[in-house]
C-alpha positions in Angstrom: -35.3 -41.4 -3.0 -33.7 -37.9 -2.9 -35.9 -35.0 -2.8 -35.8 -32.8 -6.0 -32.5 -30.9 -6.4 -30.8 -33.1 -3.8 -28.3 -35.8 -4.1 -27.3 -38.6 -1.8 -23.7 -38.9 -0.6 -22.8 -41.6 -3.2 -23.6 -39.3 -6.2 -21.8 -36.3 -4.4 -18.8 -38.6 -4.0 -18.8 -39.5 -7.8 -19.2 -35.8 -8.8 -16.4 -34.6 -6.5 -13.9 -37.5 -6.5 -14.0 -37.4 -2.7 -14.5 -40.4 -0.6 -17.7 -41.0 1.5 -15.5 -40.8 4.6 -14.0 -37.5 3.5 -17.4 -36.0 2.8 -18.8 -37.2 6.2 -15.6 -35.9 7.9 -16.1 -32.4 6.3 -19.6 -32.4 7.8 -18.5 -33.5 11.2 -16.0 -30.6 11.3 -18.6 -28.2 10.0 -17.1 -27.4 6.5 -20.0 -28.8 4.4 -23.0 -30.0 6.3 -25.8 -31.8 4.4 -28.5 -29.3 3.2 -31.2 -31.8 4.2 -32.0 -35.3 5.4 -34.2 -37.9 3.7 -37.1 -39.4 5.7 -34.7 -42.4 6.2 -32.1 -40.1 7.6 -29.8 -40.2 4.6 -27.7 -37.1 4.0 -28.9 -35.0 1.1 -26.7 -32.5 -0.8 -27.4 -29.7 -3.2 -25.3 -28.6 -6.1 -24.1 -25.7 -4.0 -22.8 -28.2 -1.4 -21.0 -30.1 -4.3 -19.4 -26.8 -5.3 -18.3 -26.2 -1.7 -16.8 -29.6 -1.6 -15.0 -29.0 -4.7 -13.5 -25.7 -3.4 -12.3 -27.5 -0.4 -10.8 -30.2 -2.6 -8.8 -27.5 -4.6 -7.5 -26.1 -1.3 -6.1 -29.2 0.0 -3.0 -29.5 -2.4 -2.1 -26.0 -1.3 -1.8 -27.2 2.3 -4.5 -24.9 3.7 -5.3 -26.2 7.3 -9.0 -26.9 8.2 -9.1 -23.8 10.1 -7.9 -21.8 7.2 -10.4 -23.5 5.0 -13.2 -22.9 7.4 -12.2 -19.2 7.5 -12.3 -18.9 3.7 -15.6 -20.5 3.5 -17.0 -18.3 6.4 -15.7 -15.2 4.4 -17.3 -16.4 1.1 -20.6 -17.1 3.0 -20.5 -13.6 4.6 -20.0 -11.9 1.2 -22.8 -13.9 -0.3 -25.2 -13.5 2.5 -27.9 -10.7 2.2 -27.7 -8.2 4.9 -24.0 -8.1 5.4 -23.1 -4.6 6.4 -20.8 -2.6 4.3 -17.9 -2.5 6.8 -18.1 -6.3 7.4 -18.1 -6.7 3.6 -15.0 -4.7 3.3 -13.2 -6.7 6.0 -14.3 -10.0 4.4 -13.1 -8.7 1.1 -9.6 -7.9 2.5 -9.5 -11.5 3.9 -10.2 -12.9 0.6 -7.3 -10.7 -0.7 -5.1 -12.3 1.9 -6.1 -15.7 0.8 -5.6 -14.8 -2.8 -2.0 -13.7 -2.0 -1.6 -17.0 0.0 -2.7 -19.0 -3.0 -0.4 -17.2 -5.3 2.5 -17.7 -3.1 1.8 -21.4 -2.7 1.4 -21.9 -6.4 4.7 -20.2 -7.0 6.3 -22.5 -4.3 4.7 -25.5 -6.1 6.0 -24.3 -9.4 9.6 -24.0 -8.0 9.3 -27.6 -6.4 8.1 -28.9 -9.8 11.0 -27.2 -11.7 13.6 -28.7 -9.2 11.8 -32.1 -9.5 11.9 -31.9 -13.3 15.6 -30.9 -13.3 16.4 -33.8 -11.0 14.5 -36.2 -13.3 16.5 -34.9 -16.3 19.8 -35.5 -14.5 18.7 -39.1 -13.7 17.7 -39.8 -17.3 21.0 -38.2 -18.6 23.0 -40.4 -16.1 21.0 -43.5 -17.2 21.7 -42.7 -20.8 25.4 -42.4 -20.1 25.4 -45.7 -18.3 23.5 -47.4 -21.1 25.8 -45.9 -23.7 29.0 -47.2 -21.9 27.8 -50.8 -21.6 
């Protein structure tokens, strides 16, 4: 039985839409480690862990590497930590600005790809309609 405020990996998978294997992998590479373990050794996660997994999930379609994902998470952790010095906070904030710019650029590239794909699909539909009309 999970401790109060903790979820087992199956519930986390349901909440995030990620596979158990993916969640375990993210733990192995140090992106989201379980907050606790049950007496039986089961991984236990908090809502904060679920939020972190959802953030990683949102980064994946934007083609961020594991290293970039780790860097972003470390920057966020540093900004949320108490005792982070002002100079370090400013550097972390600039790093987040760079990530925001990268996200904006990648979203624009995806919009461009989608536009081209929709235009291509429209051409195929038009060709199909012309073929159907001539038969």
